[in-house]
C-alpha positions as CSV (number, residue, x, y, z in Angstrom):
1,M,-38.3,68.0,133.5
2,K,-37.6,71.0,131.3
3,K,-40.0,71.5,128.4
4,F,-37.3,70.9,125.7
5,E,-35.1,68.4,127.5
6,S,-36.2,65.6,125.1
7,M,-34.5,67.7,122.4
8,T,-31.6,69.3,124.2
9,K,-30.4,65.9,125.6
10,Y,-28.8,65.5,122.2
11,L,-26.4,68.4,122.5
12,P,-23.6,66.5,124.2
13,L,-24.1,63.5,121.9
14,L,-23.5,65.6,118.7
15,E,-19.8,65.9,119.5
16,N,-18.8,62.3,119.1
17,D,-21.5,60.8,117.0
18,K,-20.8,59.9,113.4
19,I,-24.3,61.3,112.5
20,G,-24.5,59.5,109.1
21,T,-22.6,58.3,106.1
22,W,-23.5,58.2,102.5
23,V,-24.0,54.8,101.0
24,I,-23.3,54.7,97.3
25,D,-23.7,51.6,95.2
26,R,-20.3,50.8,93.7
27,E,-20.9,47.1,93.1
28,N,-23.7,47.0,90.6
29,D,-23.4,48.0,86.9
30,G,-26.9,49.2,86.2
31,T,-28.0,46.2,84.1
32,P,-31.4,44.6,84.7
33,E,-29.6,41.8,86.5
34,H,-27.6,44.2,88.7
35,P,-29.5,47.5,89.0
36,F,-28.0,50.4,90.8
37,H,-29.3,51.2,94.2
38,M,-30.0,54.9,94.8
39,P,-27.5,56.6,97.2
40,F,-28.8,57.2,100.7
41,V,-27.6,58.3,104.1
42,D,-27.2,55.6,106.7
43,Y,-28.0,57.6,109.9
44,S,-26.6,56.7,113.3
45,E,-28.9,55.4,116.0
46,M,-28.6,58.8,117.8
47,V,-30.0,60.5,114.7
48,R,-32.8,58.0,114.3
49,S,-33.7,58.5,118.0
50,F,-33.6,62.3,117.5
51,I,-36.1,62.0,114.6
52,R,-38.4,59.9,116.8
53,D,-38.2,62.4,119.6
54,V,-39.0,65.3,117.2
55,H,-42.1,63.4,116.2
56,E,-43.0,62.5,119.8
57,F,-42.6,66.2,120.8
58,H,-45.1,67.1,118.1
59,E,-47.5,64.4,119.2
60,N,-47.3,65.6,122.9
61,N,-47.4,69.3,122.1
62,K,-50.2,69.8,119.5
63,D,-50.4,73.5,120.5
64,F,-47.1,74.0,118.6
65,E,-48.8,73.0,115.3
66,L,-45.5,71.7,113.9
67,T,-47.3,70.3,110.9
68,H,-47.4,73.9,109.8
69,Y,-43.6,74.3,110.1
70,S,-43.3,76.2,106.8
71,E,-45.9,78.8,107.8
72,I,-44.2,79.2,111.2
73,L,-40.9,79.8,109.5
74,E,-42.4,82.3,107.1
75,K,-44.0,84.2,109.9
76,N,-40.5,84.6,111.4
77,G,-38.9,85.8,108.1
78,L,-37.4,82.4,107.2
79,K,-37.9,80.2,104.2
80,W,-38.1,76.4,104.2
81,D,-34.7,75.9,102.4
82,S,-31.3,74.9,103.7
83,E,-29.7,78.3,103.2
84,S,-32.4,80.4,105.0
85,M,-32.7,77.8,107.8
86,S,-28.9,77.4,108.3
87,E,-28.2,81.1,108.3
88,A,-31.0,82.0,110.6
89,D,-30.1,84.1,113.6
90,V,-31.9,82.2,116.3
91,S,-30.9,84.4,119.2
92,D,-34.3,86.0,119.3
93,L,-36.5,83.2,118.0
94,D,-39.0,81.7,120.3
95,S,-39.4,78.0,121.0
96,H,-42.2,77.7,118.6
97,C,-40.0,78.7,115.7
98,V,-37.0,76.7,116.8
99,M,-39.1,73.6,117.0
100,A,-40.4,74.4,113.6
101,L,-36.8,74.5,112.3
102,L,-36.2,71.1,113.8
103,M,-39.4,69.7,112.3
104,A,-38.6,71.3,108.9
105,A,-35.1,69.7,108.9
106,V,-36.5,66.3,109.7
107,R,-39.2,66.7,107.0
108,A,-36.6,67.9,104.5
109,E,-34.9,64.5,104.6
110,R,-38.1,63.0,103.1
111,F,-37.8,65.2,100.0
112,C,-34.0,65.3,99.7
113,D,-31.7,62.6,100.9
114,G,-28.9,64.1,103.0
115,A,-30.7,67.3,103.9
116,L,-30.8,66.4,107.6
117,L,-27.1,65.3,107.5
118,D,-26.2,68.8,106.2
119,F,-28.0,70.5,109.1
120,F,-26.1,68.4,111.6
121,E,-22.7,68.8,109.8
122,N,-23.0,72.6,109.2
123,G,-23.7,73.3,112.9
124,S,-27.3,74.3,112.5
125,M,-28.7,71.5,114.6
126,K,-26.3,72.4,117.5
127,K,-27.3,76.1,117.1
128,W,-31.0,75.3,117.3
129,L,-30.7,72.9,120.2
130,T,-28.5,75.4,122.1
131,R,-31.3,78.0,121.6
132,L,-33.9,75.6,123.1
133,Q,-31.5,75.0,126.0
134,E,-31.3,78.8,126.5
135,I,-35.1,79.1,126.4
136,D,-35.5,76.3,129.0
137,A,-32.9,78.0,131.3
138,A,-34.8,81.3,131.0
139,D,-38.1,79.6,131.9
140,C,-36.5,78.2,135.0
141,T,-35.5,81.7,136.2
142,D,-38.9,83.3,135.6
């Protein structure tokens, strides 16, 4: 098995998955009897599985130190924000930094609803996973 296959297996699934949809409370009026529910993204099973696999990769590859994703990004000239991460030229990034991008995207969702959805919708996730696939392919030829 290739090192990043647990991540890159999602590449073909991205094309036809709904990824997630915003759920906005339009039924309640905000009164104490009928309080508004905060908007949230209802992610597809594929995305929920992807999140679990990112965390599992972290658990099985402690040497990547993915809990320090922000520092890893910074060492590679990137910031932990959607613009910097989305616009990153990943063509020369190593697997360590690409995995940090994936972890940072997953973690961003905990602080900002919809952040992960944006990374899927704007093509960043596909770009990052494709880079991991390239790295796996290069490792097979060495």
